[in-house]
C-alpha positions in Angstrom: 10.0 -23.5 -1.0 9.5 -20.8 1.7 6.1 -22.3 2.7 7.6 -25.8 2.8 10.5 -24.6 4.9 8.2 -22.8 7.3 5.9 -25.9 7.5 8.6 -28.5 8.1 11.3 -26.6 9.9 9.4 -23.8 11.7 11.5 -21.3 9.9 10.6 -17.7 10.8 12.1 -16.4 7.5 10.2 -19.1 5.6 6.9 -18.1 7.3 7.6 -14.4 6.5 8.3 -15.3 2.9 5.3 -17.6 2.7 2.9 -14.9 4.1 4.4 -12.3 1.8 4.0 -14.4 -1.2 0.3 -15.0 -0.3 -0.3 -11.4 -1.2 1.3 -11.8 -4.7 -0.2 -13.2 -7.9 1.3 -15.6 -10.4 0.0 -18.2 -12.7 -2.3 -20.6 -10.8 -2.3 -18.5 -7.6 -4.8 -15.8 -6.9 -3.8 -12.9 -4.7 -5.0 -13.2 -1.1 -4.3 -10.0 0.7 -6.5 -11.0 3.7 -4.5 -14.2 4.3 -1.1 -12.4 3.8 -2.0 -9.6 6.2 -3.4 -11.9 8.8 -0.3 -14.1 8.7 2.1 -11.1 8.7 0.3 -9.4 11.6 0.4 -12.7 13.5 4.2 -12.9 12.9 4.6 -9.3 14.1 2.6 -10.1 17.3 4.7 -13.2 17.9 7.9 -11.1 17.4 6.6 -8.6 20.0 5.7 -11.3 22.4 9.1 -13.0 22.0 10.9 -9.7 22.2 12.2 -10.4 18.6 12.3 -6.9 17.1 13.9 -8.2 13.9 10.9 -10.5 13.2 8.5 -7.8 14.2 10.1 -5.2 12.0 10.4 -7.6 9.0 6.7 -8.4 9.3 5.6 -4.8 9.4 7.9 -4.0 6.5 6.3 -6.7 4.5 2.8 -5.3 5.4 4.0 -1.9 4.3 5.3 -3.2 1.1 2.0 -5.0 0.3 0.0 -1.8 1.1 2.4 0.3 -1.0 2.0 -2.0 -4.0 -1.8 -2.0 -3.6 -1.8 1.8 -3.2 0.3 2.4 -6.3 -1.9 0.0 -8.3 -5.1 1.6 -7.1 -3.8 5.2 -7.7 -3.2 4.4 -11.3 -7.0 4.2 -11.7 -7.8 7.5 -10.1 -8.7 10.6 -12.0 -10.0 14.2 -11.2 -13.6 14.3 -10.2 -15.8 16.0 -12.8 -17.1 19.5 -12.1 -19.0 20.7 -10.2 -17.2 19.1 -7.3 -19.0 18.4 -4.1 -17.4 18.5 -0.7 -15.7 15.2 -1.3 -12.2 14.6 -2.4 -11.3 16.2 -5.8 -10.1 12.7 -7.0 -12.3 9.7 -7.7 -11.0 6.1 -7.9 -13.8 4.1 -9.6 -11.8 0.9 -9.8 -11.1 0.8 -6.0 -13.9 -1.6 -5.1 -13.1 -4.0 -8.0 -9.4 -3.9 -7.1 -10.1 -4.7 -3.4 -12.2 -7.6 -4.6 -9.5 -8.9 -6.9 -6.8 -8.6 -4.3 -9.0 -10.3 -1.7 -8.6 -7.3 0.6 -10.1 -7.5 4.1 -13.7 -6.4 4.1 -13.2 -3.5 6.6 -10.5 -2.0 4.3 -12.6 -2.4 1.2 -15.7 -0.8 2.8 -14.1 2.1 4.6 -11.1 2.5 2.4 -12.4 4.1 -0.8 -13.2 7.6 0.7 -10.0 7.5 2.7 -7.9 6.4 -0.3 -9.4 9.2 -2.5 -8.5 11.7 0.2 -4.9 10.3 0.4 -4.6 10.6 -3.4 -5.8 14.2 -3.1 -3.2 15.0 -0.4 -0.4 13.4 -2.3 -1.4 15.3 -5.5 -1.5 18.6 -3.5 1.9 17.9 -2.0 3.3 17.1 -5.5 1.8 20.3 -6.8 3.3 22.3 -3.9 6.7 20.7 -4.5 6.6 21.5 -8.2 5.6 25.1 -7.5 8.4 25.4 -5.0 11.0 24.1 -7.5 9.7 26.4 -10.2 10.0 29.3 -7.7 13.6 28.4 -6.9 14.5 28.0 -10.5 13.0 31.4 -11.3 15.1 33.0 -8.5 18.2 31.3 -9.8 17.7 32.5 -13.4 16.7 36.0 -12.3 19.9 36.4 -10.4 22.1 35.6 -13.4 20.9 38.7 -15.3 
């Protein structure tokens, strides 16, 4: 319905929904991340040109949501790199290329994205480990004071 409303009535909200749905998958519809991103970036540019910050912000939020969904899906397929490690990221994401293909990701992201994504997964894992160690340290201090 969103795409019909956008087509027939020129609805900005309908266009936003239509482009966002282009990046989703359901029975009979393949995911098209390239089309979704192109449409959402066009909407953001139109919002900027028309000084419509609400449209611009909504389009960028939809782009962020699609990338977050892709990132979480791709991160599920990552695992620690076997020893001995080289100077690359300690995590490897072997399904990244297949996932980019099945999501119809833009070519520039698919080609350059794997090494960057593996580095992001490494950074997030390191931050998570640092947070866990900090929490353990704080718990240790709390329990040691009670004695």
